[in-house]
C-alpha positions as CSV (number, residue, x, y, z in Angstrom):
1,M,92.5,83.0,131.0
2,K,95.6,84.1,128.9
3,T,94.8,86.1,125.8
4,Y,97.1,86.3,122.6
5,N,96.3,89.3,120.4
6,I,96.6,88.9,116.6
7,M,96.5,92.2,114.8
8,L,94.9,92.1,111.3
9,S,95.7,94.8,108.8
10,K,92.9,97.2,108.1
11,V,94.7,98.4,104.9
12,F,97.4,97.1,102.6
13,P,101.0,98.0,103.8
14,A,103.0,100.8,102.2
15,T,105.2,98.3,100.5
16,H,102.2,96.7,98.6
17,S,100.9,97.9,95.2
18,R,97.5,98.4,96.9
19,S,99.0,100.5,99.6
20,G,96.3,102.2,101.8
21,G,93.5,100.2,100.1
22,S,91.1,98.3,102.5
23,T,91.9,94.6,103.1
24,L,88.3,94.0,104.4
25,F,90.0,91.5,106.8
26,S,87.6,92.2,109.7
27,M,84.5,91.5,107.6
28,K,86.2,88.5,105.9
29,V,86.9,87.0,109.4
30,I,83.3,87.5,110.5
31,A,82.2,86.0,107.2
32,A,84.2,82.8,108.1
33,K,82.3,82.4,111.4
34,Y,79.0,83.8,110.3
35,P,78.5,83.4,106.5
36,A,75.0,84.7,106.3
37,I,76.2,88.2,107.6
38,Y,78.5,88.8,104.6
39,E,77.0,86.5,102.0
40,G,79.1,86.2,99.0
41,M,82.2,87.5,100.6
42,T,85.3,85.2,100.5
43,P,86.0,84.4,104.1
44,K,89.4,84.7,105.8
45,I,89.8,81.5,107.7
46,H,93.4,81.9,108.7
47,T,96.4,84.3,109.0
48,I,100.0,83.6,108.2
49,R,102.7,84.8,110.7
50,E,106.4,84.6,111.2
51,N,107.8,82.9,114.3
52,Y,106.3,79.5,114.0
53,D,107.8,78.1,117.3
54,L,106.3,80.9,119.3
55,W,102.8,80.5,117.7
56,R,103.0,76.7,118.0
57,D,103.4,77.1,121.8
58,R,100.6,79.7,122.0
59,I,98.1,77.7,120.0
60,A,98.9,74.6,122.1
61,K,97.5,76.6,125.1
62,V,94.5,77.7,123.1
63,E,93.8,74.1,122.0
64,A,94.2,73.0,125.7
65,G,91.5,75.5,126.7
66,E,94.1,77.6,128.8
67,A,94.1,80.6,126.4
68,E,92.2,82.3,123.6
69,I,93.1,84.4,120.6
70,C,91.8,87.9,120.2
71,L,91.7,89.3,116.7
72,R,92.1,93.0,116.6
73,Q,92.8,95.9,114.2
74,W,94.0,99.4,114.5
75,T,91.4,102.2,114.2
76,G,94.0,104.4,112.4
77,K,97.7,104.4,111.8
78,P,99.4,101.2,113.0
79,Y,101.1,101.5,116.4
80,R,99.8,105.1,116.8
81,S,96.1,104.5,117.2
82,K,93.8,102.5,119.4
83,T,92.8,99.0,118.5
84,V,89.4,97.4,118.3
85,E,88.5,93.8,118.9
86,I,87.0,91.9,116.0
87,M,86.5,88.5,117.6
88,R,87.8,86.1,120.3
89,L,88.4,82.6,119.4
90,G,89.2,79.5,121.5
91,R,89.4,75.8,121.5
92,K,85.6,75.4,120.7
93,D,86.1,77.4,117.5
94,G,88.6,75.0,116.1
95,V,91.8,77.3,116.4
96,G,94.8,75.5,115.2
97,I,98.2,75.8,113.6
98,Q,100.1,74.3,110.6
99,K,103.7,74.8,109.5
100,L,104.2,76.6,106.2
101,N,107.4,76.5,104.1
102,F,108.1,76.9,100.4
103,G,109.6,74.3,98.3
104,W,110.4,73.6,94.6
105,C,108.2,71.5,92.2
106,G,110.0,71.4,88.9
107,D,110.8,75.1,88.1
108,R,108.2,76.7,90.3
109,Q,108.1,77.4,94.0
110,V,105.0,76.0,95.9
111,P,103.7,76.1,99.5
112,V,104.6,73.1,101.6
113,I,102.3,72.6,104.6
114,E,103.4,70.1,107.3
115,G,105.9,68.6,104.9
116,W,103.3,68.1,102.1
117,Y,103.2,69.9,98.8
118,M,99.7,71.5,98.5
119,D,97.3,69.7,96.2
120,G,99.6,66.8,95.7
121,E,103.0,66.8,93.9
122,C,102.8,70.2,92.3
123,G,100.4,72.4,94.4
124,S,99.3,75.9,93.8
125,K,99.1,79.0,96.0
126,E,95.5,79.9,95.0
127,E,93.7,78.1,97.8
128,L,96.2,79.4,100.4
129,A,95.8,83.0,99.1
130,K,92.0,82.7,99.1
131,N,91.8,81.3,102.6
132,D,94.0,84.1,103.7
133,G,91.5,86.6,102.4
134,L,93.5,87.7,99.4
135,T,93.7,87.2,95.7
136,L,96.7,85.2,94.5
137,E,98.3,88.3,93.2
138,E,97.8,90.3,96.4
139,W,99.1,87.3,98.5
140,Q,102.2,86.8,96.4
141,E,103.1,90.4,96.7
142,W,102.4,90.4,100.5
143,F,104.6,87.3,101.0
144,K,107.2,88.1,98.3
145,G,110.0,88.1,100.9
146,H,109.2,84.5,101.9
147,A,109.2,82.9,98.6
148,K,112.3,83.9,96.7
149,D,114.8,81.9,94.6
150,T,115.8,79.9,97.6
151,V,113.6,78.0,100.0
152,Y,112.8,80.2,103.1
153,D,114.6,78.6,106.0
154,R,112.3,79.7,108.8
155,P,108.9,78.2,108.7
156,L,105.8,80.4,108.9
157,A,102.7,79.7,111.0
158,I,99.3,79.3,109.4
159,I,97.0,80.2,112.4
160,H,93.5,78.7,111.6
161,F,90.4,80.5,112.9
162,T,88.2,77.5,112.2
163,S,88.5,73.7,112.2
164,F,89.6,73.7,108.5
165,R,93.1,72.2,107.9
166,Y,95.0,71.6,104.7
């Protein structure tokens, strides 16, 4: 069976104000699948990635039962250390994908998922950030290059680890 690796950051990147601080992503992903293990922890039920078309094709293979996703993280410095597997996910886990763009609602920019503004006409980013395992402030800083004064012209992929969809 084909396996597609998704690396989850163990720490915030150097460009983030929380640089080097723990993201707790591995525990948050486990909390999404097994809430009793990390009771009270906000689960990470998806990740957001560039290259929507590539991930759309890969996730179609997962949904067809021909492939699986392997969530991994670095043990130390990215690209210079070994990786450890956090979890494997397949069709039975509800893996899926949705297209994310950013659009304007009045004078503010909002996430647009599959052509729909989140939470109706003028959606917010709070739910998207929470489900990505971050606070709104952390999420906005992480994705600041994708939501600028103009609409980002390349869609992002929301890769779901559960059957939840927006």
